[in-house]
C-alpha positions as CSV (number, residue, x, y, z in Angstrom):
1,R,-24.9,16.3,-36.0
2,V,-25.0,14.8,-32.6
3,R,-22.7,12.6,-30.5
4,E,-25.7,10.5,-29.5
5,M,-25.9,9.3,-33.1
6,A,-22.2,8.7,-33.3
7,E,-21.7,11.7,-35.5
8,V,-18.3,12.9,-34.4
9,F,-15.5,13.9,-36.7
10,T,-12.1,12.3,-36.4
11,P,-9.1,14.5,-37.0
12,S,-6.8,13.4,-39.9
13,W,-3.9,12.9,-37.6
14,I,-5.8,10.2,-35.6
15,C,-6.9,8.5,-38.8
16,N,-3.2,8.5,-39.9
17,S,-2.0,7.1,-36.6
18,Q,-4.5,4.3,-36.7
19,N,-4.0,3.5,-40.3
20,N,-0.2,3.5,-39.6
21,L,-0.8,0.8,-37.0
22,I,-2.4,-1.4,-39.7
23,D,0.5,-0.9,-42.1
24,N,3.1,-1.3,-39.4
25,D,1.8,-4.8,-38.8
26,W,1.4,-5.6,-42.5
27,F,4.9,-4.4,-43.5
28,G,6.6,-5.6,-40.3
29,R,8.1,-2.2,-39.7
30,N,7.0,1.3,-38.6
31,S,6.6,4.6,-40.4
32,V,6.2,3.1,-43.9
33,F,4.2,5.9,-45.5
34,N,4.9,8.8,-43.1
35,E,6.4,9.9,-39.8
36,E,4.0,11.2,-37.2
37,L,4.9,14.6,-35.7
38,V,4.0,16.8,-32.9
39,L,4.8,20.5,-33.7
40,V,6.0,23.0,-31.2
41,D,2.5,24.4,-30.7
42,G,1.2,20.9,-29.9
43,T,-0.4,20.4,-33.3
44,Q,-0.3,16.7,-34.4
45,T,0.5,16.0,-38.0
46,W,2.7,13.9,-40.2
47,K,5.5,14.2,-42.7
48,T,5.0,12.0,-45.8
49,H,7.9,9.8,-47.0
50,K,8.5,10.7,-50.6
51,H,10.6,7.5,-51.5
52,K,9.0,4.6,-53.3
53,I,7.6,2.1,-50.8
54,A,9.7,-1.0,-50.3
55,F,7.9,-4.3,-49.6
56,P,9.0,-7.0,-47.1
57,K,10.3,-10.3,-48.4
58,G,7.5,-12.5,-49.7
59,K,5.0,-9.6,-50.3
60,T,4.5,-7.4,-53.3
61,W,2.7,-4.2,-54.2
62,I,-0.1,-6.4,-55.6
63,D,-0.5,-8.2,-52.3
64,Y,-0.9,-4.8,-50.6
65,V,-3.5,-3.6,-53.1
66,N,-5.5,-6.8,-52.8
67,E,-5.3,-6.8,-48.9
68,T,-8.9,-6.4,-47.6
69,R,-9.5,-3.4,-45.3
70,L,-12.7,-2.6,-43.4
71,E,-14.0,0.6,-41.8
72,V,-17.2,-0.3,-39.8
73,T,-18.3,3.3,-39.0
74,C,-17.0,5.3,-41.9
75,G,-18.9,8.5,-41.7
76,E,-17.6,10.7,-44.5
77,A,-14.8,8.1,-44.9
78,P,-11.7,10.0,-43.6
79,Y,-10.0,6.6,-42.8
80,I,-10.5,5.6,-46.4
81,S,-10.1,8.7,-48.5
82,S,-8.5,11.7,-46.7
83,R,-9.3,14.5,-49.2
84,Y,-9.7,16.9,-46.3
85,D,-9.4,17.0,-42.6
86,A,-13.0,16.4,-41.3
87,T,-12.5,18.6,-38.2
88,S,-11.0,21.7,-40.0
89,G,-12.2,21.3,-43.6
90,N,-8.6,21.9,-44.8
91,F,-7.8,20.2,-48.2
92,I,-5.1,17.5,-48.1
93,P,-2.9,17.3,-51.2
94,I,-3.0,13.8,-53.0
95,E,0.7,13.2,-52.1
96,E,0.0,13.8,-48.4
97,R,-3.1,11.7,-48.0
98,I,-3.3,8.9,-45.4
99,G,-6.5,7.0,-46.0
100,L,-6.7,3.2,-46.6
101,L,-7.7,3.7,-50.3
102,D,-5.2,6.7,-50.7
103,R,-2.4,4.4,-49.6
104,K,-3.4,1.7,-52.1
105,L,-3.6,4.2,-54.9
106,R,-0.2,5.6,-54.0
107,I,1.3,2.1,-54.3
108,I,-0.4,1.7,-57.7
109,N,0.9,5.1,-58.8
110,E,4.4,4.1,-57.8
111,N,4.3,0.7,-59.6
112,V,2.1,1.0,-62.7
113,Q,2.8,3.1,-65.8
114,D,0.1,1.8,-68.2
115,S,-3.4,3.3,-67.9
116,I,-5.1,-0.1,-68.6
117,E,-3.1,-1.8,-65.9
118,W,-3.6,1.2,-63.6
119,L,-7.4,1.0,-64.0
120,A,-7.4,-2.8,-63.3
121,A,-5.2,-2.3,-60.1
122,A,-7.4,0.6,-59.0
123,Q,-10.5,-1.5,-59.4
124,N,-8.9,-4.2,-57.2
125,A,-8.1,-1.5,-54.6
126,F,-11.7,-0.4,-54.5
127,K,-12.9,-4.0,-54.3
128,N,-10.8,-4.5,-51.3
129,V,-11.8,-1.5,-49.2
130,Y,-15.1,-1.9,-47.4
131,A,-17.1,0.5,-45.3
132,F,-20.4,0.7,-43.4
133,E,-22.3,3.8,-42.6
134,W,-25.8,4.3,-41.0
135,Q,-26.4,8.0,-41.9
136,G,-27.4,8.5,-45.6
137,D,-25.9,11.9,-45.9
138,S,-22.5,10.7,-44.6
139,L,-22.7,7.7,-46.8
140,L,-23.2,9.9,-49.8
141,L,-20.2,12.1,-48.9
142,A,-18.1,8.9,-48.4
143,R,-19.0,7.6,-51.9
144,E,-18.4,11.0,-53.4
145,S,-15.0,11.2,-51.7
146,M,-14.0,7.8,-53.0
147,L,-15.1,8.7,-56.6
148,I,-13.3,12.0,-56.6
149,T,-10.2,10.3,-55.1
150,F,-10.2,8.0,-58.1
151,I,-10.5,10.9,-60.5
152,E,-7.9,13.0,-58.8
153,N,-5.4,10.1,-58.8
154,Y,-6.0,9.3,-62.4
155,K,-5.6,12.9,-63.4
156,M,-2.4,13.3,-61.4
157,K,-0.9,10.1,-62.9
158,F,-2.0,10.4,-66.5
159,K,-2.5,14.2,-66.9
160,N,-6.0,13.8,-68.3
161,E,-9.5,12.9,-67.2
162,P,-10.6,9.3,-67.0
163,M,-13.1,8.2,-69.6
164,T,-16.8,8.3,-68.5
165,K,-17.6,5.2,-70.5
166,Y,-16.0,1.8,-70.3
């Protein structure tokens, strides 16, 4: 991994902060999903809001899921699916994740109870998150992360594995 090939790893707190900027604009208010924090030791992190996300007048959860998001240099996709902090390797629990896809899946989890409707909404979420990556190994990790994110969210929501056949 070399900086000359743009192979640097972005800490999750930076991904969160930048993704928050996108959501602040879309929702018309700040700190929708979480509150950014600086701990006493200088560590930057966030505290996730546990309440159901409220939508601004004229916008719905479906609008949010269908809103297109693009990451032009995704690497391992920490801006999309934050399963772990790319700089430390520390796992991030599903409820604390801050990626663009993670946020869409949170919204779906909060608003959909039926597995068929959930799968359709999740498919729309995936269809509306785009990413580009030059390095094949990073692209493979990004794809894997997105697939596992789908599986983890499905298992958390419905307490069983998604079917492997459709």
